C-alpha positions in Angstrom: 19.2 43.9 -2.4 19.1 42.2 -5.8 22.8 42.3 -6.2 23.4 41.1 -2.7 21.0 38.2 -3.2 22.6 37.3 -6.6 26.0 37.1 -5.0 24.8 34.1 -3.0 23.9 32.1 -6.1 27.4 30.8 -6.8 27.7 29.5 -3.2 24.3 27.9 -3.5 25.5 26.2 -6.7 28.8 25.1 -5.1 26.8 23.7 -2.1 24.6 21.7 -4.5 27.5 20.3 -6.6 29.8 19.3 -3.7 27.2 18.1 -1.2 24.2 17.0 -3.2 25.0 16.4 -6.8 28.0 14.1 -6.8 26.4 11.0 -5.4 23.5 10.6 -7.9 25.8 11.5 -10.8 28.3 8.8 -9.6 25.5 6.2 -9.2 24.2 6.9 -12.8 27.7 6.6 -14.2 28.4 3.4 -12.2 25.2 1.9 -13.7 26.5 2.7 -17.1 30.1 1.7 -16.5 29.5 -1.7 -14.8 28.1 -3.5 -17.8 30.6 -1.8 -20.1 33.5 -3.0 -18.0 32.0 -6.5 -17.5 31.8 -6.9 -21.3 35.4 -5.8 -21.9 36.5 -5.9 -25.5 33.2 -7.2 -26.8 31.3 -4.1 -25.6 31.7 -2.2 -28.9 30.2 -5.1 -30.8 27.3 -5.5 -28.4 26.3 -1.8 -28.3 26.3 -1.6 -32.1 23.7 -4.5 -32.4 19.9 -4.2 -32.0 20.1 -6.3 -28.8 22.7 -3.9 -27.4 20.7 -0.9 -28.2 17.7 -2.4 -26.4 19.8 -3.5 -23.4 21.3 0.0 -23.1 17.9 1.6 -23.2 16.6 -0.8 -20.6 19.6 -0.1 -18.3 19.2 3.6 -18.8 15.5 3.6 -17.9 16.1 1.4 -14.9 18.9 3.6 -13.6 17.0 6.8 -14.2 13.8 5.5 -12.5 15.9 5.0 -9.4 18.4 7.8 -9.4 16.3 10.8 -10.7 14.0 10.7 -7.6 17.0 10.1 -5.4 18.9 13.1 -7.0 15.9 15.4 -6.6 15.5 14.2 -3.0 19.1 14.9 -2.2 18.9 18.3 -3.8 15.9 19.5 -1.8 15.8 17.6 1.5 17.1 19.3 4.7 18.1 22.5 2.8 16.1 25.1 4.5 15.5 23.1 7.7 19.3 22.4 7.8 20.0 26.1 7.8 17.7 26.5 10.8 19.3 23.6 12.6 22.8 24.9 12.1 21.9 28.5 12.9 22.7 29.8 9.4 19.5 31.7 9.2 20.8 34.1 11.8 23.9 34.8 9.7 22.1 35.0 6.3 19.4 37.4 7.5 21.4 39.5 9.9 21.3 42.1 7.1 18.1 43.1 5.3 17.6 40.2 2.9 14.3 38.5 2.0 14.3 34.9 3.2 11.6 34.1 0.7 13.6 35.4 -2.2 16.8 33.8 -0.9 15.3 30.3 -0.8 13.4 30.7 -4.0 16.7 31.5 -5.7 18.2 28.4 -4.0 15.3 26.3 -5.3 15.9 27.6 -8.8 19.7 27.2 -8.6 19.5 23.6 -7.3 16.8 22.7 -9.8 18.8 24.1 -12.8 22.0 22.4 -11.6 20.1 19.1 -11.1 18.7 19.2 -14.7 22.0 20.2 -16.2 23.9 17.6 -14.3 21.6 14.8 -15.4 22.0 16.1 -19.0 25.8 15.7 -18.5 25.3 12.2 -17.1 23.3 11.3 -20.2 26.0 12.5 -22.5 28.6 10.4 -20.6 26.2 7.4 -20.6 26.0 7.7 -24.4 29.8 7.9 -24.7 30.2 4.7 -22.5 27.3 2.7 -24.0 24.9 4.0 -26.6 23.4 7.4 -27.4 20.3 8.5 -25.4 18.3 11.6 -26.1 19.9 14.3 -23.9 17.0 16.8 -24.2 14.4 14.2 -23.3 16.5 13.1 -20.3 16.7 16.7 -19.2 12.9 17.1 -19.6 12.4 14.0 -17.5 14.7 15.5 -14.8 12.8 18.8 -15.0 9.5 17.0 -14.4 11.0 15.1 -11.5 12.3 18.3 -10.0 9.0 20.0 -10.4 7.2 17.4 -8.4 9.8 16.2 -5.9 11.5 19.6 -5.6 8.2 21.5 -5.1 7.1 19.0 -2.4 10.5 19.2 -0.7 10.5 23.0 -0.8 7.1 23.1 1.0 8.1 20.5 3.6 11.4 22.3 4.3 9.6 25.5 4.8 6.9 24.0 7.0 8.5 21.2 9.0 11.7 20.4 10.8 12.0 16.7 9.8 11.4 17.5 6.2 13.7 14.8 4.7 12.1 12.0 6.6 8.6 13.2 5.8 9.5 13.6 2.1 10.8 10.0 2.0 7.7 8.6 3.8 5.3 10.6 1.5 7.0 9.4 -1.7 7.1 5.8 -0.5 3.5 6.0 0.6 2.5 7.4 -2.7 4.3 4.6 -4.6 2.7 1.9 -2.5 -0.9 3.2 -2.4 -1.0 4.2 -6.1 0.5 0.9 -7.1 -2.1 -0.9 -5.1 -5.0 1.1 -6.5 -3.7 0.6 -10.0 -3.6 -3.2 -9.6 -6.8 -3.5 -7.7 -8.8 -0.9 -9.7 -12.4 -0.9 -8.5 -11.7 -3.4 -5.8 -9.3 -1.1 -3.9 -10.6 0.0 -0.5 -11.9 3.5 -0.1 -9.4 4.8 2.3 -6.5 3.5 0.2 -7.9 5.3 -2.9 -8.2 8.4 -0.8 -4.5 8.3 0.2 -3.5 7.6 -3.4 -5.5 10.6 -4.6 -3.9 13.2 -2.3 -0.3 11.9 -2.4 2.1 13.1 -5.1 1.4 11.4 -8.5 4.6 9.4 -8.6 3.3 6.7 -10.9 2.1 9.3 -13.4 5.6 10.8 -13.2 7.1 7.4 -14.0 4.8 7.0 -17.0 5.7 10.4 -18.3 9.4 9.6 -18.0 8.9 6.3 -19.8 7.1 8.1 -22.6 9.9 10.7 -22.9 12.6 8.0 -23.2 10.6 6.1 -25.8 10.1 9.3 -27.8 6.3 9.0 -27.6 3.6 11.7 -26.9 3.0 12.7 -23.3 -0.4 12.1 -21.6 -1.8 15.6 -21.2 -3.8 14.7 -18.0 -0.8 13.1 -16.3 1.4 16.1 -17.3 -1.1 18.5 -15.9 -1.5 16.5 -12.7 2.3 16.3 -12.1 3.0 19.9 -13.0 -0.1 21.1 -11.0 0.8 19.2 -7.9 4.4 20.4 -8.0 3.4 24.0 -8.6 0.8 23.9 -5.8 3.3 22.5 -3.2 5.8 25.1 -4.3 3.2 27.9 -3.7 2.4 26.4 -0.3 6.1 26.5 0.4 6.3 30.2 -0.4 3.3 30.8 1.9 4.9 28.9 4.7 8.1 30.9 4.3 6.2 34.1 4.6 3.9 33.1 7.4 6.0 30.9 9.7 9.0 32.0 11.7 12.4 30.8 10.3 13.8 30.1 13.8 11.7 27.5 15.6 
């Protein structure tokens, strides 16, 4: 069974690269290429200056803040639920094959490809503008995948409209946590309650910012992000084992 399951890995990888990985990679490279093309022959002079280094870092942080969550969303949304909708589950599991192990492998393959692809995008960004730390960018991608991918894995296993729910939950988390941060003690109780149970997206943003700046990571924020992602991933495993695939 292990060999049969491993044989699917390359197709899971191809599916990710062709259907889910190209768009966020293209967007990141567009964000890098646009200012480079706009500056034309003066680009090399700008990027070698302190102002150019600061501008390149700012553009990189802004691009990543937008495209990393988008990339993780595309990598995880409507994966398992899409197999149900298209009837693929009847084909995949017509032979003795563990659905839980199959989708766990898919989660790992998509996550590894997502992190590696963003590392490649960072290398290309450095070639077009200025160097950015590749390993720190990949660490930021891994943290994003842990949180967004774990939540998406759970929603895909538990719900049919998982992509829409994932988008709503992420947006709700951003809005409520931003409100509570600004209002502090003046925030209404029910808003603080929503902010407390939704995924810690603002802490994820802060961790990514620390990584790009080369600073230390906040241990509490890291534990919260990693713990939330791991918990939702475990809930996804439980949902796969307890709920029928075809529903």
